Backbone as a ProteinNet text record, in pm:
[ID]
protein_1_A
[PRIMARY]
XXXXXXXXXXXXXXXXXXXXXXXXXXXXXXXXXXXXXXXXXXXXXXXXXXXXXXXXXXXXXXXXXXXXXXXXXXXXXXXXXXXXXXXXXXXXXXXXXXXXXXXXXXXXX
[TERTIARY]
-4115	-4063.6	-3922.5	-3896.4	-3769.4	-3679.3	-3568.6	-3476.1	-3371.1	-3327.9	-3223.3	-3090.6	-3014.3	-2884.4	-2790	-2722.2	-2633.6	-2487.7	-2405.8	-2262.5	-2191.7	-2062	-1986.2	-1941.7	-1947.7	-1898.8	-1748.3	-1701.6	-1560.1	-1475	-1530.2	-1454.4	-1461.6	-1584	-1596.3	-1620.7	-1662	-1681.6	-1818.5	-1906.1	-2041.2	-2130.6	-2240.8	-2333.8	-2407.5	-2420.3	-2490.9	-2559.4	-2671.3	-2744.7	-2659.4	-2663.3	-2583.3	-2626.9	-2751.8	-2799.5	-2782.5	-2729.9	-2714.3	-2605.8	-2630.1	-2530.6	-2440.7	-2490.1	-2414.8	-2424.6	-2314.3	-2315.3	-2385.2	-2486.4	-2555.6	-2470.8	-2361.8	-2279.7	-2168	-2095.6	-1980	-2000.3	-2103.6	-2131.5	-2048.4	-1978.9	-1896.6	-1983	-1937.8	-2013.1	-1981.6	-1888.2	-1848.9	-1846.3	-1964.2	-1964.2	-1918.7	-1921.1	-1873.4	-1739.2	-1652.8	-1525.8	-1550.9	-1469.4	-1481.8	-1451.9	-1535.1	-1515.8	-1450.7	-1327.2	-1257	-1310.8	-1318	-1357.5	-1242.2	-1268.8	-1162.9	-1048.1	-1080.8	-976.6	-889.8	-953.6	-878.2	-792.5	-846.7	-771.2	-648.7	-665.7	-555.1	-446.2	-487.6	-391.4	-317.8	-389.7	-327.5	-228.3	-262.9	-169.3	-43.1	-59.8	56.1	144.1	82.8	160.7	236.3	173.6	239.6	359.5	342.7	454.6	568	532.1	634.2	710.4	638.8	704	798.1	753.7	838.5	963.5	947.3	1062.5	1161	1108.5	1194.1	1277.1	1214.1	1284.7	1389.7	1351.8	1444.3	1563.5	1538.8	1648.2	1740.8	1685.3	1769.3	1854.5	1793.7	1868.3	1980.6	1953.9	2056.8	2170.3	2137.8	2242.7	2326.9	2263.1	2337.9	2429.5	2376.7	2457	2575.3	2553	2662.6	2768	2723.3	2817.6	2899.7	2834.8	2906.8	3008.2	2965.6	3056	3173	3146.1	3254.2	3351.8	3299.1	3387.4	3474.8	3418	3496	3601.4	3570	3664.5	3775.9	3744.8	3843.2	3942.1	3892.5	3975.2	4087.7	4194.7	4308.3	4318.4	4307.9	4308.9	4166.2	4147.4	4012.9	3940.2	4008.4	3943.3	3908.3	4000.2	3975.7	3861.6	3858.6	3748.7	3615.4	3612.8	3489.6	3442.3	3538.2	3502.4	3449.5	3517.4	3471.2	3336.2	3316.8	3188.8	3075.2	3096.7	2994.1	2971.4	3080.2	3068.2	2998.3	3041.1	2979.4	2835.2	2809.8	2673	2582.2	2631.7	2552.6	2533.8	2637.7	2625.8	2518.6	2516.9	2411.8	2273.8	2262.3	2133.5	2089.4	2184.7	2150.3	2116.7	2181.7	2161.2	2039.3	2008	1900.4	1762.9	1713.8	1578.7	1560.7	1655.7	1635	1633.6	1717	1717	1581.7	1531.9	1401.9	1290.8	1298.9	1198.5	1199	1318.1	1327.7	1271.9	1302.9	1250.7	1099.1	1045.1	899.6	832.1	892	833.6	839.3	950.6	960.1	861.3	841.3	748.1	605	572.5	437.4	415.2	521.3	509.1	495.3	523.7	515.7	371	354.2	217.3	137.2
880.3	759.5	785.5	747.7	772	650.4	665.9	554.6	552.5	433	427.2	477.2	539.2	590.4	471.9	470.3	359.7	403.9	308.7	330.6	206.5	214.8	98	16.1	-116.6	-206.6	-186.5	-180.1	-157.2	-275.1	-396.4	-515.3	-548.5	-552.6	-597.4	-483.9	-366.6	-252.2	-243.8	-341.1	-337.3	-244.4	-199.5	-108.6	-181.4	-114.1	-168.2	-52	-79.3	22.9	75.6	204.8	265.5	217.1	169.5	121.4	-29.4	-95.6	-240.8	-281.1	-391	-443	-547	-609.1	-712.9	-685.6	-700.8	-683.9	-804.2	-782.5	-895.2	-964.6	-901.1	-958.1	-1046.8	-997.4	-1073.8	-1126	-1079.6	-1126.7	-1058.1	-950.7	-879.4	-825.1	-847	-796.3	-650	-594.3	-453.9	-389.3	-367.8	-313.4	-167.3	-96.4	41.8	43.5	137.1	145.3	172.8	112.9	132.2	277.8	337.6	475.9	474.6	521.8	525.9	639.1	613.2	718.6	818.8	933.4	1035	983.5	907.2	851.3	752.2	667.5	573.1	645.8	750.9	828	892	944.3	1007.3	904.1	784.1	678	633.1	620.1	577.8	682.7	810.8	916.4	913.7	888.2	880.5	761.7	649	532	559.2	629.4	662.4	754.9	852.8	942	863	768.7	686.3	603.6	546.3	467.5	555.3	674.9	765.9	803.7	831.7	865.1	749.1	627.9	509.5	496.9	512.6	500.5	610.5	734	846.4	834.6	804	795.9	680.3	567	453.5	488.6	554.8	594	692.1	784.6	880.9	808.3	713.8	638.6	556.5	496.9	422	516.4	631.8	728.4	777.8	806.4	851	741.3	616.1	504.6	489.6	500.5	488.8	601.8	723.4	838.5	824.8	781.9	763.2	657.2	548.6	444.1	492.4	573.5	626.4	726.6	803.9	904.4	844	738.8	681.1	590.6	515.6	415.8	474.8	395.9	432.4	323.4	362.8	265.8	232.7	208.2	193.6	71.5	-43.2	-164	-148.7	-92.5	-73.4	26.8	132.9	229.5	162.4	82.1	12.5	-82.2	-156.3	-251.2	-177.4	-69.4	8.7	74	121.9	184.5	83.7	-38.3	-142.7	-178.4	-196.9	-235.5	-126.6	-2.7	105.9	131.2	111.6	124.4	20.3	-102.8	-208	-177.2	-122.4	-81.1	27	121	223.7	163.4	56.8	-10.6	-81.7	-126.2	-191.3	-89.8	23.3	124.7	212.4	235.9	327.2	293.1	169.3	138.5	158	114.5	142.6	291.9	368.7	513.8	571.8	528.6	577	535.4	413.4	367.1	455.5	484.7	569.9	709.2	763.7	896.4	892.3	787.5	775.5	764.3	688.6	674.3	806.9	877.1	1007.7	1106.3	1097.2	1186.4	1162.1	1035.9	1003	1048.6	1060.2	1098.6	1248.3	1323.8	1468.9	1511.4	1620.5	1662.7	1718
616.9	677.4	729.9	851.5	917.3	900	824.3	800.6	910.4	952	1054.3	998.7	1083.5	1042.5	1022.6	907.1	874	889.6	925.1	937.7	886.7	870.4	825	945.4	929.3	1033.6	1047.3	1169	1195.9	1147.8	1150.7	1113.1	964.4	906.8	767.2	668.3	714.9	627.1	562	583.8	526.1	606.7	542.9	609.2	720.2	832.4	948.4	1019.4	1080.8	1154.1	1268.7	1291.7	1398.5	1536.2	1547.9	1677.5	1692.8	1592.1	1594.8	1693	1762.7	1856.5	1792	1684.1	1613.8	1463.9	1392.2	1247.6	1184	1098.5	1036.6	929.2	885.1	779	833.6	931.6	981.5	1123.6	1192.1	1327.6	1434.5	1398.3	1494.7	1607.4	1730.1	1844.7	1872.1	1796.1	1811.4	1673	1611.6	1476.1	1467.7	1579.5	1582.6	1655.2	1619.6	1691.6	1839.1	1923.4	2067	2100.8	2181.1	2225	2363.5	2370.2	2497.3	2583.4	2712.5	2804.5	2814.4	2872.9	2886.3	2970.8	3072.9	3159.5	3080.4	2998.7	2916.9	2813.2	2753.5	2655.1	2719.4	2839.2	2910.8	2941.2	2984.4	3015.2	2888.9	2778.2	2652.8	2600.9	2616.3	2575.6	2661.6	2791.7	2881	2843.8	2809.6	2768.9	2638.9	2547	2420.7	2445.5	2534	2567.9	2633.3	2722.6	2786.9	2684	2587.7	2482.6	2400.8	2366.3	2288.9	2367.2	2495.8	2580	2584.9	2598	2604.3	2476.5	2362.2	2234.2	2219.4	2250.9	2233.9	2328.3	2455	2552.2	2517.7	2476.6	2438.2	2316	2216.6	2096.6	2131.9	2221.9	2263.7	2335.6	2423.2	2494.5	2397	2296.4	2195.1	2117.4	2077.5	2001.6	2083.9	2210.9	2297.6	2309.1	2322.5	2330.6	2204.2	2089.4	1962	1946	1975.5	1963.9	2060.8	2183.4	2280.7	2233.1	2177.6	2126.2	2013.2	1925.4	1813.4	1860.4	1963.3	2011.8	2096.6	2170.7	2262.8	2189.6	2092	2025.2	1942.4	1929	1843.7	1737.6	1615.7	1506.8	1466.2	1338.8	1284.4	1340.2	1351.9	1404.5	1552	1626.5	1769	1790.7	1711.8	1720.3	1688.1	1582.5	1544.5	1653.5	1711	1817.1	1940.2	1976.9	2092.2	2064.3	1942.9	1908	1921.2	1872.3	1883.7	2030.2	2105.2	2246.1	2328	2310.6	2387	2340.8	2212.3	2163.3	2226.1	2237.7	2303.3	2451.6	2513	2653.2	2666.9	2572.9	2573.3	2556.5	2473.2	2454.8	2582.3	2662.5	2789.4	2899.1	2894.5	2998.2	2968.9	2841.1	2803.3	2859.8	2843.8	2894.2	3045	3131.2	3274.1	3307	3236.3	3258.5	3216.6	3100.4	3052.6	3148.2	3200.7	3296.6	3421.2	3473.3	3592.3	3563.4	3446.7	3411.6	3399.4	3336.8	3324.4	3461	3552.6	3686.3	3761.9	3751.7	3816.8	3755.6	3625.4	3555.9	3606.2	3633.5	3680.4	3824.1	3902.2	4042.5	4063.3	3959.3	3974.5	4002.4	4075.7	4111.4	3997.1
[MASK]
+++++++++++++++++++++++++++++++++++++++++++++++++++++++++++++++++++++++++++++++++++++++++++++++++++++++++++++

């Protein structure tokens, strides 16, 4: 006797037939994890790289701003104020720079 292959429902975790379109336990219309096409996987990887670049470039701009504020200022309060101000300036400048880099990266052949 040939038994149907069973798998766990992606939503509720109960056993469901691998060929089932709907989970009989929770009614999920997607009992198996969605399988991305190669094109979708490529796009998702590119988006993840863009997000990582955005975070890294913004963090670097903030760090440069803080360091510049600490180096330029005279006196501890003035250095702290400049570090905060330049760090915030770096936080404002970082995302547009990262966006421009991501767009240029996408245009490359």
